[in-house]
C-alpha positions in Angstrom: -1.7 18.7 24.0 -5.3 19.6 23.8 -7.6 17.2 25.6 -10.4 15.0 24.3 -12.6 13.5 27.3 -16.1 13.2 25.3 -17.4 10.7 22.7 -19.1 13.9 21.5 -15.8 15.8 20.6 -16.0 17.1 17.0 -12.4 16.0 16.3 -12.8 12.7 18.1 -16.0 12.0 15.8 -14.1 13.2 12.6 -11.2 10.9 13.1 -13.4 7.9 14.0 -15.0 8.2 10.6 -11.7 7.5 9.2 -12.1 3.7 10.0 -14.3 3.6 7.2 -13.2 3.8 3.3 -15.6 6.1 2.0 -14.5 8.8 4.7 -10.9 8.1 4.0 -11.4 8.4 0.2 -13.2 11.6 0.8 -11.0 13.1 3.2 -7.6 11.9 1.7 -6.7 10.9 5.2 -6.1 7.6 7.3 -4.7 6.4 10.2 -1.4 4.9 11.2 -0.8 3.3 14.9 2.0 2.5 16.8 5.4 4.4 17.6 7.5 3.2 14.5 4.6 3.9 11.9 3.8 7.4 13.3 7.5 8.2 13.6 8.0 7.5 10.3 5.2 9.3 8.6 6.5 12.3 10.7 9.6 11.8 8.9 7.7 12.3 5.4 5.9 15.1 6.8 2.5 13.3 6.1 0.9 13.5 9.7 -1.9 16.1 10.3 -2.5 15.2 14.2 -1.4 12.8 16.6 -3.4 11.2 19.4 -2.1 9.8 22.7 -3.7 7.7 25.1 -3.5 9.6 28.6 -2.2 6.5 30.2 0.7 6.8 27.7 1.6 10.4 27.4 4.5 10.2 30.1 6.0 7.4 28.3 5.9 9.2 24.8 7.0 12.6 26.4 10.2 10.8 27.6 11.1 9.3 24.3 11.0 12.8 22.7 8.5 11.8 20.0 5.9 14.2 21.0 8.4 17.4 20.8 8.8 16.2 17.1 5.2 16.7 16.3 4.4 19.3 13.6 0.5 18.5 13.7 -2.0 19.0 16.3 -1.7 16.8 19.1 -4.3 15.3 21.2 -4.4 13.7 24.8 -7.3 11.2 24.5 -8.9 9.6 27.5 -8.4 5.8 27.4 -11.5 4.4 26.8 -11.8 7.0 23.9 -8.6 6.3 22.5 -9.5 2.5 22.4 -12.4 3.3 20.3 -10.0 5.0 17.6 -7.3 2.4 17.9 -7.4 -0.2 15.3 -5.3 -3.2 16.9 -6.2 -5.2 19.8 -3.1 -4.2 21.8 -2.8 -0.6 21.4 0.6 0.9 21.8 -1.5 4.2 22.9 -0.4 6.6 20.0 -1.6 6.8 16.6 -1.7 9.6 13.7 -3.8 10.9 11.2 -1.7 11.3 7.8 -2.4 12.4 4.1 -2.4 9.5 1.6 0.4 9.9 -0.5 -0.8 9.3 -3.9 0.5 9.8 -7.7 -1.5 10.6 -10.5 -0.8 9.1 -13.8 0.5 12.4 -15.2 2.5 13.3 -12.6 4.3 9.8 -13.4 4.9 10.2 -16.5 6.3 13.4 -16.1 8.8 12.2 -13.7 9.6 8.5 -15.3 13.4 8.6 -16.0 13.1 5.0 -17.6 14.1 1.5 -16.7 11.7 1.4 -14.1 9.4 -1.6 -13.0 6.0 -1.5 -11.2 3.7 -4.1 -10.0 0.2 -3.8 -10.8 -2.6 -5.1 -8.5 -5.7 -6.2 -10.3 -8.7 -6.5 -8.1 -6.8 -8.3 -5.0 -8.9 -8.2 -1.6 -6.7 -9.4 0.9 -5.2 -6.5 3.3 -2.3 -8.9 4.2 -1.7 -9.6 0.4 -1.8 -6.1 -0.7 0.4 -4.7 2.2 3.0 -7.4 1.8 3.0 -6.9 -1.8 3.7 -3.1 -1.5 6.4 -3.8 1.0 8.1 -6.4 -1.1 7.9 -4.1 -4.2 10.0 -1.5 -2.3 12.5 -4.3 -0.9 12.7 -5.5 -4.7 13.6 -1.9 -6.0 10.3 -1.3 -8.1 9.5 2.2 -8.7 5.8 2.2 -7.6 2.6 0.3 -7.5 -0.1 0.7 -9.8 -3.8 0.0 -8.2 -6.6 -1.0 -10.5 -10.2 -0.2 -9.6 -11.8 -3.3 -7.6 -8.9 -3.6 -5.6 -9.4 -3.5 -1.7 -8.4 -0.3 -0.1 -4.6 0.4 0.1 -4.9 2.4 3.3 -7.0 0.3 5.5 -5.5 -0.4 8.9 -4.4 -3.9 8.0 -3.0 -3.1 4.6 -0.7 -0.3 6.2 0.5 -2.3 9.0 1.3 -5.3 6.5 3.4 -2.8 4.1 5.3 -1.7 7.4 5.9 2.0 6.1 6.5 1.4 2.8 2.9 3.2 1.6 5.0 6.4 2.8 7.9 5.9 0.7 6.9 4.0 -2.5 4.7 5.7 -5.0 0.7 4.4 -5.1 -0.8 5.2 -8.4 -4.6 5.0 -8.6 -5.4 3.4 -12.3 -9.1 3.9 -13.0 -9.7 0.7 -15.3 -7.7 -1.9 -17.6 -7.6 0.4 -20.8 -6.0 3.2 -18.9 -3.6 0.9 -17.4 -2.5 0.0 -21.0 -2.1 3.5 -22.2 -0.2 4.3 -18.9 1.9 1.8 -19.9 2.6 2.6 -23.2 3.2 6.1 -22.2 6.0 4.8 -20.1 7.6 2.4 -22.4 6.4 -0.7 -20.3 5.7 -4.2 -21.2 2.5 -5.5 -19.7 3.4 -9.0 -17.8 0.8 -11.1 -16.7 0.4 -14.5 -14.9 -1.6 -17.3 -15.8 -2.0 -21.1 -17.1 -2.3 -20.2 -20.6 1.2 -20.1 -21.6 4.2 -22.1 -22.0 6.6 -19.8 -20.7 8.0 -19.7 -17.3 8.9 -16.6 -15.5 12.4 -17.4 -16.1 12.2 -17.7 -19.9 11.6 -14.1 -20.3 13.5 -11.2 -19.6 11.4 -9.0 -17.2 14.5 -7.0 -15.5 13.6 -3.7 -16.5 10.6 -1.5 -18.0 8.1 -4.0 -16.6 4.6 -3.5 -15.4 3.8 -7.1 -13.5 0.2 -7.7 -13.0 -0.8 -9.6 -10.0 -4.3 -11.0 -10.3 -7.2 -11.2 -8.1 -6.8 -14.3 -5.2 -9.4 -16.2 -6.6 -9.9 -15.3 -10.1 -6.3 -14.4 -11.4 -5.6 -11.8 -13.5 -8.7 -10.7 -15.8 -9.5 -11.8 -19.3 -9.6 -8.4 -20.3 -5.8 -7.6 -19.2 -4.6 -11.1 -20.4 -5.5 -10.0 -24.0 -4.1 -6.7 -23.5 -0.8 -8.2 -22.0 2.3 -8.3 -24.2 4.1 -11.2 -21.9 2.7 -14.0 -20.2 4.5 -16.2 -17.6 3.7 -18.7 -15.2 5.5 -20.1 -12.2 6.1 -23.7 -12.2 4.0 -25.9 -9.8 4.9 -29.3 -8.5 2.9 -31.7 -6.3 -1.2 -31.2 -6.5 -1.0 -27.1 -6.0 -2.6 -25.3 -8.5 -1.3 -21.7 -7.7 0.6 -19.8 -4.8 -0.6 -17.2 -2.4 -0.6 -14.0 -4.3 1.7 -12.2 -2.3 4.4 -15.2 -2.5 3.7 -15.4 -6.1 4.4 -11.6 -6.2 7.5 -11.7 -4.1 9.0 -14.7 -6.5 8.5 -12.6 -9.6 9.7 -9.3 -8.3 12.9 -10.5 -7.1 13.4 -12.3 -10.3 13.3 -9.0 -11.8 15.9 -7.7 -9.4 18.0 -11.1 -10.2 17.8 -10.8 -13.9 18.7 -7.0 -13.8 21.9 -7.1 -11.7 
């Protein structure tokens, strides 16, 4: 392992920049932290480099994790490692990994039909985004389409909330609503949105297959333009004085209804 003992080290400075979205976007890289996420990223061949805090090196050597590393491995002075770490109680290991993004053309080429996708429409909360990505995998969705204006899917909080699903579930960046509509048409998907301007509940419509399910912004819901472009509008029944549910909770209800109806 190579050592990093200075804040002026080139590798250290380049890695530290990945805490900012603009550098993650530019480099196509992001950071994952902790033994489980680093191990999973290694399994999928996404790891570019691994950083281990000097005081945890023996622990991870004994665990055998470092023997399996295929990228560059760095032993980092603990105070410098804490600057790279993105959690308050770090496990002393992190990795720089490649983004696993699908472009729309690749998606169309590989699509086999009878698939469902969840669409993130300008969501901003990292916890919501990560939880929806994780739930999409659990509910058997084929991928996650991310509309421009949505917060970074590869931010530290989102990656932790997704719990490894960002490695396994295809993430497709979509430029705007019109591109989404065209992509749905090419894939044979019906565009399903949630909103109050409908008398149809989610269990009144068959959303079991070939569905692009749109989850809207936490404060404003699905955009008006997407509402107009949609094929199906549904809502979740509300009792009491609630107007809406948390975005990730609503997404989970709808995605598992898809699975239930498709069984």
